C-alpha positions in Angstrom: 0.0 0.0 0.0 2.3 2.7 -1.3 -0.3 5.2 -2.4 -0.2 7.9 0.3 -3.6 9.2 -0.7 -5.4 5.8 -0.6 -9.1 6.2 0.0 -9.2 10.0 -0.4 -12.7 11.4 -0.4 -13.4 13.5 -3.6 -14.2 16.7 -1.6 -10.8 16.8 0.2 -7.8 18.2 -1.7 -4.8 15.9 -2.0 -2.6 18.1 0.1 -5.1 18.1 3.0 -5.6 14.3 2.7 -1.9 13.7 2.9 -1.7 15.8 6.0 -4.7 13.9 7.5 -3.0 10.5 6.7 0.3 11.6 8.2 -1.3 13.0 11.3 -3.5 9.9 11.8 -0.4 7.8 11.5 1.3 10.0 14.2 -1.6 9.3 16.6 -1.4 5.6 16.0 2.4 5.5 16.5 2.1 7.4 19.8 -0.5 4.9 20.9 1.5 1.9 19.7 4.4 2.9 21.8 2.2 3.5 24.9 2.8 7.2 25.2 -0.9 8.2 24.9 -3.2 9.2 27.8 -6.7 7.8 27.2 -8.7 10.3 25.2 -6.5 13.2 26.3 -3.4 14.7 24.8 -3.3 16.0 21.3 -1.3 16.3 18.1 -2.0 19.0 15.6 -1.0 19.6 12.0 -1.2 22.8 10.0 -3.1 22.5 6.7 -0.9 23.1 3.6 -1.6 26.5 2.3 -3.5 27.7 5.3 -1.4 29.3 8.0 -4.5 29.8 10.2 -6.0 26.3 10.0 -5.0 23.0 11.5 -6.2 19.5 12.3 -6.9 18.0 15.7 -8.2 14.8 17.2 -12.0 14.6 17.9 -12.4 14.8 21.7 -13.4 11.5 23.1 -11.5 9.2 20.7 -8.6 7.1 21.8 -5.4 7.6 19.8 -5.7 4.1 18.4 -9.1 5.0 16.9 -8.0 8.1 15.0 -8.4 8.0 11.2 -7.6 10.5 8.5 -11.3 11.4 8.0 -12.1 11.7 11.8 -9.7 14.5 12.3 -11.3 17.9 12.9 -10.3 21.0 11.0 -10.3 24.2 13.1 -8.9 27.7 13.0 -6.5 29.1 15.6 -9.4 30.4 17.7 -10.8 26.9 18.0 -13.7 27.4 15.6 -14.7 24.2 13.7 -14.4 24.5 10.0 -15.9 21.0 9.1 -19.4 19.8 9.2 -18.8 17.3 12.0 -20.5 16.4 15.3 -17.2 16.1 17.0 -15.6 18.7 19.3 -12.0 19.3 20.2 -10.4 19.6 23.6 -10.2 23.3 24.6 -6.7 22.9 26.0 -5.7 21.6 22.6 -6.4 24.8 20.7 -5.1 27.0 23.5 -1.7 25.2 23.4 -1.5 24.3 19.7 -3.1 27.4 18.3 -0.6 29.5 20.2 2.4 27.7 18.6 0.9 27.4 15.1 0.2 31.1 14.9 3.6 32.1 16.2 5.9 30.0 14.0 5.8 29.2 10.3 7.9 26.1 11.0 5.4 24.8 13.5 3.7 22.4 11.1 3.1 19.6 13.6 2.8 20.1 17.4 2.7 17.1 19.7 1.8 17.1 23.4 1.7 14.1 25.7 1.6 13.1 29.4 3.9 10.1 29.3 5.1 9.0 32.7 8.8 9.5 32.0 8.4 13.0 30.5 6.1 14.1 33.4 8.7 12.8 35.9 11.5 14.7 34.2 9.4 17.8 33.9 9.3 17.9 37.7 13.1 18.0 37.9 14.7 21.4 38.1 17.2 20.8 35.2 14.8 18.7 33.1 16.5 16.2 30.9 20.2 15.6 31.8 23.0 14.7 29.4 23.3 11.1 30.6 22.8 9.2 27.3 23.3 9.8 23.6 19.5 10.0 23.3 19.6 13.0 25.6 22.5 14.8 23.8 20.1 16.0 21.1 18.3 18.1 23.8 21.4 19.5 25.6 20.8 23.2 26.2 17.9 22.9 23.7 14.9 22.2 25.9 12.5 24.9 27.0 10.4 25.1 30.2 6.9 26.3 30.9 5.8 26.6 34.5 2.6 24.9 35.5 -0.5 27.2 35.5 -3.3 24.7 35.9 -5.2 23.0 33.1 -4.3 25.0 29.9 -7.7 26.4 29.1 -7.1 30.2 29.6 -6.2 32.1 26.4 -3.9 34.4 28.3 -1.5 31.5 28.8 -0.8 31.4 25.1 1.6 34.4 25.2 3.7 32.7 27.9 3.7 29.4 26.1 5.1 31.2 23.0 7.6 33.2 24.9 8.9 30.2 26.9 9.2 27.9 23.8 11.3 30.5 22.0 13.2 28.9 19.1 13.2 25.5 20.7 11.5 22.4 19.3 11.0 20.7 22.6 9.4 22.1 25.8 8.8 20.5 29.1 5.6 21.7 30.6 6.4 21.6 34.3 4.4 19.0 36.3 2.4 18.3 33.2 4.2 16.7 30.2 6.1 17.4 27.0 5.5 19.4 23.8 7.5 18.8 20.6 7.3 21.0 17.5 8.1 19.5 14.0 8.5 20.7 10.5 6.9 17.4 9.7 4.9 14.9 11.8 7.9 12.6 11.5 10.1 15.2 13.2 7.6 15.9 16.0 7.2 12.2 16.6 10.9 11.3 16.6 11.7 14.2 19.0 9.1 12.7 21.4 10.5 9.2 20.9 14.1 10.2 21.6 13.1 12.4 24.5 11.1 9.6 26.0 13.9 7.1 25.6 16.3 9.5 27.3 13.9 10.3 30.1 13.4 6.6 30.9 17.1 6.1 31.0 17.6 9.1 33.2 15.0 7.8 35.7 16.6 4.3 35.7 20.0 5.9 36.3 18.8 8.1 39.1 17.3 5.0 40.8 20.7 3.3 40.5 22.4 6.4 41.8 20.2 6.3 44.9 21.7 2.9 45.7 25.2 4.3 45.5 26.1 3.9 41.7 28.2 6.8 40.4 26.9 8.4 37.2 29.3 9.6 34.5 28.3 12.9 32.8 30.3 13.9 29.7 31.9 17.4 29.8 30.1 20.4 28.4 32.2 20.6 25.3 31.4 17.0 24.3 27.7 17.4 25.1 27.5 20.6 23.0 29.4 18.9 20.1 26.9 16.0 20.1 23.9 18.4 20.2 25.3 20.3 17.2 25.8 17.1 15.3 22.1 16.2 15.8 20.8 19.7 14.9 23.1 21.0 12.2 22.0 18.4 9.6 25.4 17.9 8.1 26.5 14.9 6.1 24.2 11.9 6.6 22.3 13.5 9.5 18.8 14.6 8.3 15.8 16.3 9.9 14.6 13.9 12.6 12.1 11.5 11.1 12.9 11.9 7.4 14.3 8.4 7.2 12.2 6.8 9.9 8.8 8.1 9.0 8.3 6.1 5.8 9.3 3.0 7.7 6.7 3.7 10.4 4.1 4.0 7.7 5.0 0.7 6.2 4.8 -0.9 9.7 1.4 0.6 10.3 0.2 -0.6 6.9 1.4 -4.2 7.6 -0.6 -4.2 10.8 -3.7 -2.7 9.2 -4.2 0.5 7.3 -7.5 1.6 8.7 -5.8 4.9 9.9 -5.9 5.9 6.2 -9.7 5.8 6.1 
């Protein structure tokens, strides 16, 4: 099943349908790896050619149920633009609308409450440079203080300011937010952060029993971070190589996300 637009309804343009398929796949991959949170959390994707419109999950659906056609098209104020009975989570458009309207590169915005990312968000320094997975985020993680459930529009300005130019932000005592130029990038940033966070928690548990942790020096950590982010040589934008493989994997298991 190599046709990325398989099953496209006639009334939906090809560009939008491709975005819907990719976003539905992103929801399925987050669920497949156990990083979802029931019907909560959200992943959004800006519609091609529409800076002020993006897709969100219908509130009440599990991530494993999301399909291309079930996604809801809204504007940055949260107004539905589709004839659909489904609603969206208010916190979703408060958080995602803020980022989409503030950055042209914010094509896909992913927010989860995985156990490991929540635990690390509660630590003052956030993710520590304890593994190669973590080096990607060395001095490149933002922090947003907890303000309660994110349903107040005035929080948007602070979310934008705290994120800055970063593509990953820990929302204190809450979870993680990743920003991608593609859904593949947003997903892989989440994946690598989650791996690093789990390793950190395991190492901290070991340290509590007396094990000594080895932290590379600043210069080495910074070198590794630049290697990940400067896209030189064989290093691509996160997800460019992995994303097609994920789609093939999902298709082998069942391509209903494309419906």
